[in-house]
N, C-alpha and C positions, 0 to 999 in steps of 0.2 A: 226498208228493214229486211235483213237476210232471211231466206226461207230455211226450213229444217234441212232440205236437200243441200243447200249451199253450205250450211254450217257443217254438215257431215262430209262434204267434198273437200273442205279446206284442209283437214289433216292428211287426207290421201294425197292431195296436190303437194303439200309440204314435204311428204316423204319422197316424192319423185324429184324434188329439187336437189341438185348436187352442188349448188353454189358456183362460184367462179372457177373456171378450169385453166385459163391461161395464166402465165406468170404475172402479167400486168394486172389482170383482174384480181388475183389473189393479193397482190401488193396493195391495190386500191382498197379492197375490202378490209385488209388488216388495219387500215387507218380510219374505219368508219366511226369509231368512238372518239376520235380526236376532234376537238373543237378548234377551229381556226380563228384568225383575227386576234383581237386584243385579249380574248379570254381563252387562248389556246392552251391545251393541256400540256403540250410540249413547247419548249422555247422556240419562238419564231425568230430566225436569224436570217437577215438578208445577206446575199453573197458578199457584198462589200463590207459587212460587219463580222465575217467569220473569224478573222484574226483577232479582232477586238473581243469577240465572245469567248474564244479560247483563253485569252489572257485574263478576262473577267473571271472565268471559272478557276483558273490556276491561282489567282490571287486569293479568292475565297478559300480554296482548299488549303493554301499555305497559312492564312490567318486563323482559320477555325480549327485546323489540325484535328480532324475527326479520327477516332479510333473505333474500328468495328463497323459492321454493316448498318446498325441502327443509327449511329452518328453520321455515317455517310449518307443515309437516306435523309436525315434532317438537314444536312448541309446542302443536298440537292434541292430541297424545298426552299431553303434560304436563297440559293442562287436563282431559282426560278422566280421567286417573288421580287428579288432585287432587280433582275433583268426586266421584269414587267414594269417596275417603277421607272426604269430608264426609258422603256418604250413609251410610257405615258408622257414623259417629259419631251421626247422627240416628237411625238404626234402633236402635242400642244405647241411646240415651237414652230411646227410646219403649218399650223392653222393660219388663215388669212388674218393678219394683224389689223386690218382695217375693219373687220367685222367682229365686234365684241360679242361673244356668245351670251353675255348677260342681258344685252338689249336687242341683238339681232338674231332671229330664229335660224339663220343659215347655218351657223356653227353650233347651235344649241344641241342637236343630237350627238355630234362628235364629242362635245365637251361633257355631255351627260355620260357617254360610254367611257370616256377617260376617267371621270370621277369615280364611277362604279368600279372600274378595274383597279384604280389606285387604292380604293378602300379595301377591296378584296385582297390585294397584294399586301397591304399593311397588316391585315389580320393574320394572314398566313405567315408573314415574316415574324410578327410578335410571338405567335404560337410556337413556331419551329425554333426560334432563338431561345425562348424560355425553356423549352424541353432540352435543347442541346446544352444550355448552361447547367441544368439540373444533372444531366448525365455526366458531364465533365467534372462537376463538383463532387458527385458521389464517387467517381473513379479516383479523383485525387484524394479524397478522404480514406478510401480503401487502401490506397498506396501508402498513405501516412500511417494508417493503423498497422499494416504489415511491417512497416519499417520500425515502428515503436516496439513491436513484439519480438523482433529479431534480436539476438544477442549482440550487444555493442560494447565491448570492453573499452573502458576509458583509457585514453593514452596517458602516458606518464606526464605529469605536470612539471613545468620548469618555472623557476623563479624569474620574475620580470625584474630587470634592473631599472633603476631610476631614469636612465637615459632613454629607455623605450617608451616612457610616458604612460599615461593611464590607459587601461584597456577600454576599447569602444564597446558600449553595451549593445546587445543584439536588438534588432528592430522588431517590435511586436508585429505579428502576422496580420492583425486586424487594423493596424494603423495605416493612414494614407501613405502610399509609396513615396519615398524621398525623391523619386525622379520627377515628381510634379504631374503625373498623369491623372491624378484625382481618383485612382483605383486603389483598393486595399493592397498592401504589400504582398500578401499571399496570392493575389490574383494578377500581379504585375511582374515585379522583378524578383519575387521569392523563388527559391530553388524548386525546380519541378512544378512551377505554377502552371495550371491549365491555360489554354489559349484564351486571350481576351478578345471579345468580339467587337469592341468599339471601333478599331481601325477598319475592319471589314465593312461594318455598317456605314461608316462615313464614306466609303467608296461607292456605296449604292445610291447616295444622295445625288 
């Protein structure tokens, strides 16, 4: 147990500490809060996977189409979780196939770590995806509201001749999209529809 003199000396000693002085030391200290391994706070990318990782990020940015800093932050969370999903699959595929972690203790710790990381990534992916969907839907509704309030003079109507055939009725926005995607028309092929996340999430599998 520390004495009163030791307790009093600790603050004085801390004031004398100037921290790392060299460039290498400062760089190392700046990463003290980063957790490495499968739970890394930053994406762990092996040198041979650098090109794949950049393409991975570009595809998500294109598919999710974030607007503004908040949406960009959520997309970064989605990319981080999706990349961790991929890492879990790679680690599992590299485990000794002759040693089943369900019955052999050799691979059990690795399998346990992979399962925990996958569960954490799944929670983060669901949370960030739901929040991004909410923001994009609200942004789309605001845009539609502003469009409906703007003056929109009706163009002159012209009579349709019999040879032109019957007029095609408009597609209800809440009906399934006729393209067969299974998504509502307003979220898929509708004009100015916000980004659909299904394609990007399929790439993370």
